[in-house]
PADRENKE-216361 format. One record per residue: residue number from 0; residue in three letters; x, y, z of N, C-alpha, C in turn. Coordinates in steps of 0.2 Angstrom, whole numbers. Layout:
// PADRENKE-216361
NODE   k   r n_east n_north  n_up ca_east ca_north ca_up c_east c_north  c_up
NODE NUM Ala      X       Y     Z       X        Y     Z      X       Y     Z
...
This chain:
// PADRENKE-216361
NODE   k   r n_east n_north  n_up ca_east ca_north ca_up c_east c_north  c_up
NODE   0 Met      4      -6     0       0        0     0      4       6     0
NODE   1 Phe      3      11    -4       7       17    -5      3      23    -3
NODE   2 Ser      6      27     1       2       34     3      4      39    -2
NODE   3 Arg      0      43    -3       1       49    -8      5      54    -5
NODE   4 Leu     10      56    -9      14       62    -6     12      69    -9
NODE   5 Thr     12      74    -5      10       80    -7     16      82   -12
NODE   6 Arg     15      87   -17      20       89   -22     26      92   -19
NODE   7 Pro     26      96   -14      32       98   -11     36      92    -8
NODE   8 Arg     33      88    -5      37       82    -2     39      77    -7
NODE   9 Ala     35      77   -13      38       73   -18     44      75   -21
NODE  10 Val     44      82   -23      50       85   -25     56      85   -21
NODE  11 Ala     55      85   -14      60       85    -9     63      78   -10
NODE  12 Val     59      73   -10      61       66   -10     65      64   -16
NODE  13 Cys     63      67   -22      66       66   -28     73      69   -28
NODE  14 Ala     73      75   -25      79       79   -25     85      76   -21
NODE  15 Leu     83      72   -16      88       69   -12     94      65   -15
NODE  16 Pro     91      60   -20      97       57   -23    101      61   -28
NODE  17 Val     98      66   -31     102       70   -35    107      74   -31
NODE  18 Val    105      77   -25     110       80   -21    115      76   -19
NODE  19 Ala    113      70   -17     118       65   -15    123      63   -20
NODE  20 Leu    121      63   -26     125       61   -32    130      67   -34
NODE  21 Leu    127      73   -33     131       79   -35    137      79   -29
NODE  22 Ala    135      78   -23     140       78   -18    145      73   -18
NODE  23 Thr    143      67   -20     148       62   -22    153      64   -27
NODE  24 Ala    150      66   -33     154       68   -39    159      74   -37
NODE  25 Ala    157      78   -33     161       84   -31    167      82   -28
NODE  26 Phe    167      76   -24     173       74   -20    176      68   -23
NODE  27 Ala    173      65   -28     176       58   -31    182      60   -35
NODE  28 Pro    187      56   -35     193       57   -40    190      56   -47
NODE  29 Leu    193      60   -52     191       60   -59    197      58   -63
NODE  30 Pro    197      56   -69     202       53   -73    206      59   -77
NODE  31 Phe    207      65   -73     210       70   -76    217      72   -73
NODE  32 Ser    221      76   -76     227       80   -73    226      87   -74
NODE  33 Leu    228      91   -69     228       98   -70    235     100   -72
NODE  34 Thr    236     105   -77     242      107   -79    243     114   -79
NODE  35 Gln    249     117   -79     250      124   -78    257     125   -82
NODE  36 Pro    258     132   -83     265      133   -86    271     131   -81
NODE  37 Gly    276     127   -84     281      125   -80    288     128   -81
NODE  38 Leu    293     125   -80     300      129   -80    302     129   -88
NODE  39 Thr    306     134   -89     310      134   -95    317     134   -94
NODE  40 Ala    321     132   -99     328      132   -98    332     134  -104
NODE  41 Asp    337     138  -104     341      140  -109    346     135  -111
NODE  42 Val    345     131  -117     349      126  -119    356     128  -121
NODE  43 Leu    357     135  -122     363      138  -123    367     139  -117
NODE  44 Gly    364     138  -111     367      140  -105    368     134  -101
NODE  45 Glu    367     135   -94     368      130   -89    361     129   -86
NODE  46 Asn    361     123   -83     355      121   -79    358     117   -73
NODE  47 Lys    356     120   -67     359      118   -61    366     117   -61
NODE  48 Gly    370     121   -63     377      122   -63    381     118   -69
NODE  49 Asp    377     114   -73     380      111   -78    378     113   -85
NODE  50 Pro    383     114   -90     381      116   -97    375     111   -99
NODE  51 Val    370     114  -103     365      109  -106    368     106  -112
NODE  52 Ile    372     109  -116     375      106  -122    383     106  -121
NODE  53 Thr    386     101  -121     393      100  -121    395      97  -128
NODE  54 Ile    400     100  -132     402       97  -138    410      96  -138
NODE  55 Ser    412      90  -140     419       89  -141    420      86  -148
NODE  56 Gly    426      87  -150     428       85  -157    427      90  -163
NODE  57 Ala    425      96  -161     424      101  -166    424     108  -162
NODE  58 Pro    426     113  -165     426      120  -162    419     122  -161
NODE  59 Thr    418     126  -155     411      129  -154    412     136  -153
NODE  60 Arg    406     139  -154     406      147  -154    403     149  -147
NODE  61 Asp    405     155  -145     402      159  -140    396     161  -142
NODE  62 Thr    390     161  -139     384      163  -141    381     168  -137
NODE  63 Ser    376     172  -140     373      177  -136    365     175  -137
NODE  64 Gly    361     179  -133     354      177  -133    353     170  -130
NODE  65 Gln    346     168  -130     344      162  -127    340     158  -131
NODE  66 Leu    340     152  -130     335      147  -133    332     143  -128
NODE  67 Arg    326     145  -126     323      142  -120    318     136  -122
NODE  68 Met    319     130  -120     314      125  -120    309     126  -115
NODE  69 Thr    303     124  -116     298      125  -112    294     119  -109
NODE  70 Thr    291     119  -104     288      113  -101    281     115   -98
NODE  71 Ile    277     110   -97     271      111   -92    272     107   -86
NODE  72 Glu    269     109   -81     269      105   -75    262     102   -74
NODE  73 Ala    262      96   -72     255       92   -71    255      89   -65
NODE  74 Thr    249      88   -62     248       85   -56    251      78   -57
NODE  75 Ser    253      75   -51     256       68   -52    251      63   -53
NODE  76 Pro    253      57   -56     248       52   -58    244      49   -53
NODE  77 Asp    246      50   -46     243       47   -41    239      53   -37
NODE  78 Thr    239      59   -40     235       64   -37    227      64   -38
NODE  79 Asp    223      64   -34     216       64   -35    214      71   -37
NODE  80 Val    210      71   -43     207       78   -46    200      77   -45
NODE  81 Thr    197      82   -42     190       82   -40    186      87   -45
NODE  82 Leu    179      86   -45     175       90   -49    176      98   -48
NODE  83 Gly    177      99   -41     179      106   -39    185     109   -42
NODE  84 Asp    190     104   -43     197      106   -46    196     108   -53
NODE  85 Val    192     103   -56     191      104   -64    187     110   -65
NODE  86 Val    182     112   -61     178      118   -62    182     124   -61
NODE  87 Asp    186     124   -56     191      130   -55    196     131   -61
NODE  88 Ala    199     126   -63     203      126   -68    200     128   -75
NODE  89 Trp    194     126   -76     190      128   -82    190     135   -83
NODE  90 Phe    189     139   -78     188      146   -79    195     150   -78
NODE  91 Arg    200     147   -79     207      150   -78    211     149   -84
NODE  92 Thr    215     154   -86     219      154   -92    226     151   -91
NODE  93 Asp    228     151   -84     234      148   -82    234     141   -80
NODE  94 Lys    229     138   -81     228      131   -80    224     127   -85
NODE  95 Ala    225     121   -86     221      117   -91    220     110   -88
NODE  96 Val    214     107   -90     212      101   -88    213      96   -94
NODE  97 Met    217      91   -93     218       86   -98    217      79   -96
NODE  98 Pro    214      75  -100     214       68   -98    220      65   -96
NODE  99 Arg    220      61   -90     226       59   -87    230      54   -92
NODE 100 Asp    226      50   -96     229       46  -101    233      50  -106
NODE 101 Ser    232      56  -107     235       60  -112    242      63  -109
NODE 102 Val    242      63  -103     248       66   -99    253      60   -97
NODE 103 Tyr    250      55   -95     253       49   -92    251      42   -95
NODE 104 Pro    256      38   -97     254       31  -100    249      28   -95
NODE 105 Ser    244      25   -97     239       22   -93    242      15   -90
NODE 106 Gly    239      13   -84     241        7   -82    248       6   -79
NODE 107 Arg    252      12   -78     259       11   -75    259      15   -69
NODE 108 Ser    264      12   -65     265       16   -58    269      22   -59
NODE 109 Thr    269      26   -54     273       32   -54    280      31   -56
NODE 110 Gln    283      26   -53     290       24   -55    291      22   -62
NODE 111 Glu    286      19   -65     286       16   -72    286      22   -76
NODE 112 Ile    281      27   -74     280       33   -78    287      37   -78
NODE 113 Glu    290      38   -73     296       42   -72    301      39   -77
NODE 114 Lys    302      32   -77     307       29   -81    305      30   -88
NODE 115 Tyr    299      29   -90     296       30   -97    298      37   -99
NODE 116 Asn    297      43   -95     298       49   -97    306      51   -98
NODE 117 Thr    310      47   -94     317       48   -94    319      45  -101
NODE 118 Glu    317      39  -102     318       36  -109    316      40  -115
NODE 119 Gln    310      43  -114     308       48  -120    313      53  -121
NODE 120 Met    315      56  -115     320       62  -115    327      60  -119
NODE 121 Lys    329      54  -117     335       51  -120    335      50  -127
NODE 122 Glu    329      47  -129     328       46  -136    328      53  -140
NODE 123 Ser    324      58  -137     324       64  -140    331      67  -141
NODE 124 Gln    335      67  -136     342       70  -136    346      67  -142
NODE 125 Asp    345      60  -142     349       57  -148    347      59  -154
NODE 126 Ala    340      59  -155     337       62  -162    339      69  -163
NODE 127 Ala    339      73  -158     341       80  -159    348      81  -161
NODE 128 Thr    352      77  -158     359       77  -160    360      75  -167
NODE 129 Glu    357      69  -169     358       67  -176    355      72  -181
NODE 130 Ala    349      75  -179     346       80  -184    351      86  -185
NODE 131 Ala    354      88  -179     358       94  -180    364      92  -184
NODE 132 Leu    367      87  -183     373       85  -187    372      83  -194
NODE 133 Asn    366      80  -195     364       79  -202    363      86  -206
NODE 134 Tyr    360      91  -202     358       97  -205    365     101  -207
NODE 135 Leu    370     100  -203     376      103  -204    381      99  -208
NODE 136 Asp    379      93  -210     383       89  -214    389      87  -210
NODE 137 Leu    389      85  -204     394       83  -200    394      76  -197
NODE 138 Thr    390      72  -200     389       65  -197    395      61  -198
NODE 139 Asp    399      63  -203     405       59  -204    411      61  -200
NODE 140 Lys    410      66  -195     415       69  -191    415      65  -184
NODE 141 Asp    420      65  -181     420       62  -174    418      67  -169
NODE 142 Ile    412      69  -169     409       74  -164    405      71  -159
NODE 143 Lys    406      72  -153     402       70  -147    398      75  -144
NODE 144 Val    392      74  -144     387       79  -140    384      76  -134
NODE 145 Thr    385      80  -129     381       78  -123    376      83  -121
NODE 146 Leu    370      80  -119     365       85  -117    362      83  -110
NODE 147 Lys    362      88  -106     360       87   -99    355      92   -97
NODE 148 Leu    350      89   -95     344       94   -92    341      90   -86
NODE 149 Ala    342      93   -80     339       90   -74    332      91   -74
NODE 150 Asp    328      86   -71     321       86   -69    316      87   -74
NODE 151 Val    318      85   -80     314       86   -86    313      79   -90
NODE 152 Gly    307      77   -92     307       71   -95    302      72  -102
NODE 153 Gly    302      67  -106     298       68  -112    302      70  -118
NODE 154 Pro    299      70  -124     302       72  -130    302      79  -133
NODE 155 Ser    298      83  -129     296       90  -132    302      95  -133
NODE 156 Ala    308      94  -130     313       99  -130    318      97  -137
NODE 157 Gly    316      92  -141     320       90  -146    322      96  -151
NODE 158 Leu    317     100  -153     318      105  -158    324     110  -155
NODE 159 Leu    323     112  -149     327      117  -145    334     114  -144
NODE 160 Phe    335     108  -143     341      105  -142    345     105  -149
NODE 161 Ser    341     103  -154     344      104  -161    347     111  -163
NODE 162 Leu    342     116  -161     344      122  -163    350     125  -159
NODE 163 Gly    350     123  -153     356      124  -148    363     121  -151
NODE 164 Ile    363     115  -153     369      112  -156    371     116  -162
NODE 165 Val    366     117  -167     367      121  -173    370     128  -171
NODE 166 Asp    368     131  -166     370      138  -164    377     138  -162
NODE 167 Lys    379     133  -158     385      132  -155    391     130  -160
NODE 168 Leu    389     126  -165     393      124  -170    394     129  -176
NODE 169 Asn    388     132  -178     388      136  -184    385     142  -184
NODE 170 Gly    381     144  -179     378      150  -178    373     151  -184
NODE 171 Asp    373     157  -187     369      158  -193    372     156  -199
NODE 172 Gly    379     154  -199     383      152  -204    387     158  -207
NODE 173 Asp    386     164  -204     389      170  -207    392     174  -201
NODE 174 Gly    394     170  -196     397      174  -190    392     176  -185
NODE 175 Gly    386     176  -186     381      178  -181    378     173  -177
NODE 176 Asp    374     175  -172     370      170  -168    363     169  -171
NODE 177 Leu    361     162  -170     354      161  -173    349     165  -169
NODE 178 Thr    350     167  -163     345      171  -159    345     178  -160
NODE 179 Gly    351     181  -163     351      188  -164    351     192  -158
NODE 180 Gly    353     188  -152     354      191  -146    347     191  -142
NODE 181 Arg    342     188  -145     335      188  -142    334     182  -138
NODE 182 Thr    329     182  -134     327      177  -130    321     173  -134
NODE 183 Ile    323     167  -137     318      164  -141    317     157  -137
NODE 184 Ala    310     156  -137     308      150  -134    304     145  -139
NODE 185 Gly    302     139  -137     299      135  -142    298     128  -139
NODE 186 Thr    295     124  -143     294      117  -141    293     113  -148
NODE 187 Gly    293     107  -147     292      102  -153    297      96  -152
NODE 188 Thr    294      91  -154     298       85  -155    302      85  -161
NODE 189 Ile    307      81  -162     311       81  -168    313      74  -169
NODE 190 Asp    314      72  -176     317       65  -177    323      66  -181
NODE 191 Ala    327      61  -182     334       61  -185    334      65  -192
NODE 192 Ala    328      65  -195     328       68  -202    327      75  -201
NODE 193 Gly    325      78  -195     324       85  -194    317      87  -194
NODE 194 Lys    312      82  -194     305       84  -194    303      85  -187
NODE 195 Val    299      91  -187     296       93  -181    289      91  -180
NODE 196 Gly    288      88  -173     281       85  -172    278      89  -166
NODE 197 Ala    271      88  -166     267       91  -161    268      88  -154
NODE 198 Val    267      92  -149     268       90  -142    262      91  -137
NODE 199 Gly    258      96  -138     253       97  -133    255     102  -128
NODE 200 Gly    249     105  -125     251      110  -120    254     117  -122
NODE 201 Val    253     118  -128     257      124  -131    254     131  -128
NODE 202 Ser    248     131  -127     245      138  -124    248     139  -117
NODE 203 Leu    250     134  -113     253      135  -107    260     136  -108
NODE 204 Lys    263     133  -112     271      134  -114    272     141  -116
NODE 205 Thr    267     144  -120     268      151  -122    268     156  -116
NODE 206 Gln    264     154  -111     264      158  -105    270     158  -101
NODE 207 Ala    273     152  -101     280      151   -97    285     154  -101
NODE 208 Ala    285     154  -108     290      158  -112    290     165  -110
NODE 209 Lys    284     168  -111     283      175  -110    285     177  -102
NODE 210 Arg    283     173   -98     285      174   -91    293     175   -90
NODE 211 Asp    297     171   -94     304      170   -93    308     174   -98
NODE 212 Gly    304     179  -101     307      184  -105    308     183  -113
NODE 213 Ala    304     178  -115     305      177  -123    300     182  -126
NODE 214 Thr    303     183  -133     299      188  -137    297     184  -143
NODE 215 Val    299     178  -144     298      174  -150    297     167  -148
NODE 216 Phe    292     164  -151     290      157  -149    290     152  -155
NODE 217 Leu    294     147  -156     293      142  -161    289     137  -159
NODE 218 Val    284     136  -164     278      131  -162    277     126  -168
NODE 219 Pro    276     120  -167     275      115  -172    269     118  -176
NODE 220 Glu    269     118  -183     264      121  -187    257     119  -185
NODE 221 Ala    257     112  -184     250      109  -183    247     112  -176
NODE 222 Glu    250     115  -172     248      118  -166    247     125  -166
NODE 223 Cys    247     128  -171     246      136  -172    240     138  -168
NODE 224 Ser    234     135  -170     228      137  -167    228     137  -159
NODE 225 Asp    231     131  -157     231      130  -149    236     136  -146
NODE 226 Ala    241     137  -150     246      142  -147    243     149  -147
NODE 227 Glu    239     151  -152     235      157  -152    230     158  -147
NODE 228 Ala    227     153  -145     221      153  -140    222     157  -134
NODE 229 Glu    228     157  -131     230      161  -125    236     165  -126
NODE 230 Leu    238     167  -132     244      170  -133    246     176  -129
NODE 231 Pro    251     176  -125     253      182  -121    254     188  -126
NODE 232 Lys    253     194  -124     254      200  -128    262     201  -129
NODE 233 Gly    264     202  -135     271      204  -136    275     198  -138
NODE 234 Leu    272     192  -138     275      186  -140    274     184  -147
NODE 235 Arg    279     183  -151     278      182  -158    278     175  -160
NODE 236 Leu    273     172  -163     273      165  -165    276     164  -172
NODE 237 Ile    281     159  -172     284      157  -179    282     149  -179
NODE 238 Pro    278     147  -184     277      140  -185    282     136  -189
NODE 239 Val    284     130  -187     289      127  -190    287     119  -191
NODE 240 Thr    290     116  -196     289      109  -198    295     105  -198
NODE 241 Thr    301     109  -199     307      105  -200    313     110  -196
NODE 242 Leu    318     106  -194     324      110  -192    326     115  -197
NODE 243 Lys    327     113  -203     329      118  -208    325     124  -208
NODE 244 Gly    318     123  -208     314      129  -208    314     133  -202
NODE 245 Ala    316     130  -196     317      134  -190    323     138  -191
NODE 246 Val    328     135  -193     335      139  -194    334     145  -199
NODE 247 Ser    330     143  -204     329      148  -210    325     154  -207
NODE 248 Ala    320     153  -203     316      158  -200    320     162  -195
NODE 249 Leu    324     159  -191     328      163  -186    333     167  -190
NODE 250 Glu    336     165  -195     341      169  -199    337     175  -202
NODE 251 Ala    331     174  -205     328      179  -208    326     184  -203
NODE 252 Leu    324     182  -197     322      186  -191    328     191  -189
NODE 253 Glu    334     188  -189     340      191  -187    342     196  -192
NODE 254 Ser    342     194  -199     344      198  -204    339     203  -207
NODE 255 Gly    333     202  -205     328      206  -208    326     205  -215
NODE 256 Lys    329     200  -218     328      198  -225    325     191  -226
NODE 257 Gly    321     191  -231     318      184  -232    311     184  -228
NODE 258 Ser    307     179  -229     300      178  -227    301     174  -220
NODE 259 Ile    296     176  -215     296      173  -209    289     170  -208
NODE 260 Pro    288     164  -208     281      161  -207    277     164  -201
NODE 261 Ser    271     164  -202     267      166  -196    261     161  -196
NODE 262 Cys    258     161  -190     252      157  -189    246     160  -192
């Protein structure tokens, strides 16, 4: 036998499960990571007291200006992200919400992820070295390049590593620096053939670049629209697809001659 509820009581009874569900969702961990602008590092300089790029077997140049690789910082893979965290980040330009699986390989422990990121960085450094030496036609020389960057993992510094090697060995090819004395930042993977690949998180990386003094940002061409989304005022975007194209764009920027691509 069922008693009839008045309308207000019926609404209240129906609302209780909804309120309980919302309360549970607000505090339940969600499969997301929160990201924000991370550190940048000048690959032409030092990082934690050690040169980022060390070259033996060939003469190197003194360089001016900076080539800053950029990063994003993400919540650790075992950090619980709640609905409140997601809502807060959604309305901010200095944070982003990303699926956890797009930031960290799924099904791996924190230690396994750290090892994976370290391996990705090593592979990126090897490819960056090969790409730079290929570009300079120095692969038949006995040149050793050591790249050292503490507390950074993943492959996204590849382009900047290659540019740093080119600048230290050859500059602009005419006695000048690739940077033209500027602080230039960027991001992008690179393969041994010099092809630049997309990385993700570029709108946060542009903020990190501007914060640390950059006026120019090299971005994989495929990510132009993402980079433009929250582009800081005064930061110029230059899209690139290859190491050769990036060098040519920087040479044109320095000399004031030739075309410079834009997003």
